[in-house]
Steps between C-alpha positions, in 0.01 A plus 500: 500500500718813500689569180845642550707646219843345530812690408552246223172618348575870549858515384706333230514488125223239477250754634614794287291603199611762250214669320561608147250785516528613863874529513713357777452181688270399782526222756196278489424361850298181479229482765346163422521201263178304483349270234765612252423871555775737608367791703738797517542873483771727359735681737446831316124500549491592869340839428196326351213368713540141625469252215631159389605362165442134403677313220476148369649421162368760254211602730539799726292747691508770766246560779454800730428410863234707674579479870185678614264271310719190527461457126704498183460672161661393174747750358580295188503148370680351200449149359276409791219249465190533716626205703837673550324814619286309751803311628716809545220698666442212741869470587533876558193512721609197699844659557388862521648576845828329416539698179436829686750391766764420233441835329535690829811298594666592172385860451431593862164599641388762245133496596 
């Protein structure tokens, strides 16, 4: 299953987030919705290594994707239960290639 970022997800006011501390606004392309989790990245984070954010209600986290080891590493987690963490890790690992493809489609091949 290939995940494609649609223009509707990339552009438009519904995908724009203004950060109080970072200044300015960033488009938030959504890569995947699964089991109530929204997997996305911020358009102004293309200079960072490949990663994915996940959000569901008040729970949110960020994971770095290690392409060489085909693994992930938690960057942060807020309001996450152990079950949430297991579920998000499983979803990311099951969709690893599609997440990388979506990142490269949006930011270009920066590897």
